[in-house]
C-alpha positions as CSV (number, residue, x, y, z in Angstrom):
1,X,-3.0,-34.7,15.1
2,X,-3.2,-30.9,15.0
3,X,-1.0,-29.2,18.0
4,X,-2.0,-25.5,18.7
5,X,0.7,-23.5,20.4
6,X,-0.3,-22.5,23.6
7,X,0.7,-18.5,22.3
8,X,-2.3,-18.7,20.0
9,X,-4.9,-16.2,21.7
10,X,-8.0,-17.4,18.9
11,X,-8.5,-20.7,18.5
12,X,-12.2,-20.0,17.6
13,X,-11.4,-21.9,14.2
14,X,-9.9,-25.0,15.7
15,X,-13.2,-26.7,16.3
16,X,-14.7,-26.5,13.0
17,X,-11.5,-27.1,11.3
18,X,-11.2,-30.7,13.2
19,X,-14.8,-31.4,11.9
20,X,-13.9,-30.5,8.4
21,X,-11.0,-32.7,8.0
22,X,-12.8,-35.3,10.0
23,X,-15.3,-35.4,7.4
24,X,-13.0,-36.4,4.5
25,X,-10.3,-38.0,6.1
26,X,-10.1,-41.4,6.6
27,X,-7.8,-40.9,10.0
28,X,-9.4,-40.0,12.9
29,X,-8.2,-35.9,13.2
30,X,-8.0,-34.5,16.9
31,X,-6.5,-31.1,18.4
32,X,-4.6,-30.5,21.6
33,X,-2.5,-27.8,22.6
34,X,1.5,-27.7,23.1
35,X,3.7,-25.2,24.8
36,X,6.8,-25.8,22.5
37,X,9.5,-22.9,23.5
38,X,10.1,-20.2,20.5
39,X,13.5,-19.9,21.2
40,X,15.0,-16.5,19.7
41,X,17.5,-18.8,17.6
42,X,14.5,-20.0,15.5
43,X,14.1,-16.5,14.1
44,X,14.9,-15.7,10.3
45,X,13.9,-12.0,10.8
46,X,13.2,-9.8,13.9
47,X,9.5,-11.0,13.2
48,X,9.5,-13.9,11.6
49,X,10.2,-17.7,12.4
50,X,12.3,-19.9,10.3
51,X,10.1,-22.3,9.9
52,X,12.5,-25.5,9.2
53,X,14.3,-24.4,12.6
54,X,10.7,-24.6,14.4
55,X,10.0,-28.0,12.5
56,X,12.9,-29.8,14.2
57,X,12.2,-29.5,17.7
58,X,8.5,-29.7,16.8
59,X,9.4,-33.1,15.3
60,X,11.4,-34.0,18.3
61,X,8.7,-32.8,21.0
62,X,6.1,-34.9,19.0
63,X,8.1,-38.2,17.9
64,X,6.0,-40.6,20.2
65,X,3.0,-40.5,18.3
66,X,4.2,-42.9,15.8
67,X,3.3,-42.2,11.5
68,X,0.6,-39.6,12.3
69,X,0.7,-36.4,10.3
70,X,1.3,-33.7,13.0
71,X,0.8,-30.0,12.6
72,X,2.0,-27.4,14.4
73,X,-0.3,-24.2,14.6
74,X,1.5,-20.7,15.4
75,X,0.4,-17.5,16.0
76,X,3.8,-16.2,14.5
77,X,5.0,-15.4,11.0
78,X,7.0,-18.1,9.1
79,X,9.7,-17.5,6.5
80,X,11.7,-20.1,4.4
81,X,14.6,-19.6,2.7
82,X,13.9,-17.9,-0.7
83,X,10.5,-16.9,0.1
84,X,9.7,-13.3,2.0
85,X,7.1,-15.3,4.2
86,X,5.2,-18.9,4.0
87,X,1.6,-19.9,5.6
88,X,2.7,-23.2,5.8
89,X,5.5,-25.9,5.3
90,X,5.7,-29.4,5.1
91,X,8.8,-31.4,5.8
92,X,9.1,-33.8,2.5
93,X,11.7,-36.0,4.6
94,X,11.7,-37.9,7.7
95,X,9.0,-37.1,10.3
96,X,5.3,-36.4,9.1
97,X,5.0,-32.9,10.4
98,X,3.9,-29.7,9.1
99,X,4.6,-26.3,10.5
100,X,1.6,-23.6,9.7
101,X,0.7,-20.0,11.0
102,X,-2.5,-18.2,11.1
103,X,-1.1,-14.6,11.4
104,X,-1.8,-14.2,7.9
105,X,-4.6,-16.3,7.4
106,X,-6.9,-14.4,10.1
107,X,-8.7,-11.9,8.5
108,X,-8.2,-8.3,10.2
109,X,-11.4,-6.6,8.8
110,X,-13.1,-5.3,11.9
111,X,-16.7,-5.2,10.2
112,X,-16.5,-9.4,10.1
113,X,-18.3,-10.9,12.9
114,X,-16.1,-13.4,15.2
115,X,-17.6,-16.5,13.6
116,X,-16.6,-15.2,9.8
117,X,-13.4,-14.9,11.2
118,X,-13.2,-18.2,12.6
119,X,-14.6,-19.4,9.3
120,X,-12.4,-17.8,6.8
121,X,-9.6,-19.1,9.2
122,X,-10.5,-22.3,8.9
123,X,-11.3,-22.5,5.4
124,X,-7.6,-21.2,5.0
125,X,-6.2,-23.5,6.9
126,X,-8.3,-26.6,5.9
127,X,-7.0,-26.1,2.3
128,X,-3.2,-25.6,3.4
129,X,-3.7,-29.0,5.6
130,X,-5.4,-31.1,3.0
131,X,-2.5,-30.2,0.5
132,X,0.0,-31.4,3.0
133,X,-1.7,-34.4,3.9
134,X,-1.6,-35.5,0.0
135,X,1.9,-34.4,0.1
136,X,3.2,-36.5,3.1
137,X,0.5,-39.2,1.1
138,X,3.2,-38.9,-1.6
139,X,0.8,-36.9,-4.0
140,X,2.9,-34.8,-6.2
141,X,0.5,-33.0,-8.5
142,X,-0.4,-29.2,-8.8
143,X,-4.0,-29.3,-9.9
144,X,-6.9,-27.8,-7.6
145,X,-6.1,-28.3,-3.9
146,X,-2.8,-29.2,-5.0
147,X,-1.7,-25.6,-6.3
148,X,0.5,-23.4,-4.7
149,X,-1.1,-20.3,-3.6
150,X,1.4,-17.1,-3.6
151,X,-0.5,-14.9,-1.5
152,X,-4.4,-14.7,0.3
153,X,-6.4,-14.1,-2.8
154,X,-5.1,-16.7,-4.8
155,X,-5.7,-18.9,-1.3
156,X,-8.8,-18.1,-1.3
157,X,-9.6,-18.5,-5.2
158,X,-7.9,-22.0,-4.7
159,X,-10.4,-25.2,-5.2
160,X,-11.1,-26.6,-1.9
161,X,-11.1,-30.0,-3.4
162,X,-8.6,-32.5,-5.0
163,X,-9.0,-33.1,-8.7
164,X,-10.6,-36.3,-10.1
165,X,-7.7,-38.3,-10.6
166,X,-5.9,-37.1,-7.0
167,X,-9.0,-37.9,-5.0
168,X,-9.3,-41.1,-6.5
169,X,-5.7,-41.9,-5.9
170,X,-6.1,-40.6,-1.9
171,X,-9.2,-42.7,-1.5
172,X,-7.6,-45.7,-2.8
173,X,-4.5,-45.1,-0.7
174,X,-7.2,-45.2,2.4
175,X,-6.1,-41.2,3.4
176,X,-9.5,-39.9,1.9
177,X,-12.8,-41.3,2.6
178,X,-15.0,-42.3,-0.6
179,X,-17.6,-39.6,0.2
180,X,-17.4,-37.0,3.1
181,X,-19.6,-37.8,6.0
182,X,-21.6,-35.8,8.1
183,X,-22.2,-31.9,8.4
184,X,-20.1,-29.3,9.9
185,X,-21.8,-25.8,11.1
186,X,-18.8,-24.3,12.3
187,X,-17.0,-23.7,8.9
188,X,-18.8,-22.2,5.7
189,X,-15.9,-22.2,2.6
190,X,-15.0,-18.7,1.6
191,X,-16.9,-18.0,-1.5
192,X,-15.6,-14.6,-3.2
């Protein structure tokens, strides 16, 4: 379940992201909005939210969903202890939740069409979400899509697929479909 914060101004990427995830995941993928208060006490810096402080109220607000992987998409920059910023953070213990920000993921090049901006944003979130889903499913490897990107160029160059062994494990666990199903016109993977 993808929860798009109501403060998110441009949500063009959401439909394509849901479609692409739905092609590869066994579980259905849905998106909805959430009006989670973003309190000043959640700030790690003057302009960045502490990802752990946001994750707790998000987990509590969506706890009735059961064992559903839940993703909060925010239009705010995120920070984690020891790092200058993070694109996303998945909570390894407790509730199966992750907090993600599109602030650094959305291209700012004014020469790009609105659709291209949407496609690039969705592609970047897709890679981060698939890694998170694998992590929440117990996968602890570092190859292919599981690599940790330290910046946008690394994220863009990172594979959008799992390594063969990781993929086989996730198919056997009932997380990934044996083969992607259908096609999505909304998302074109970023090619550099």
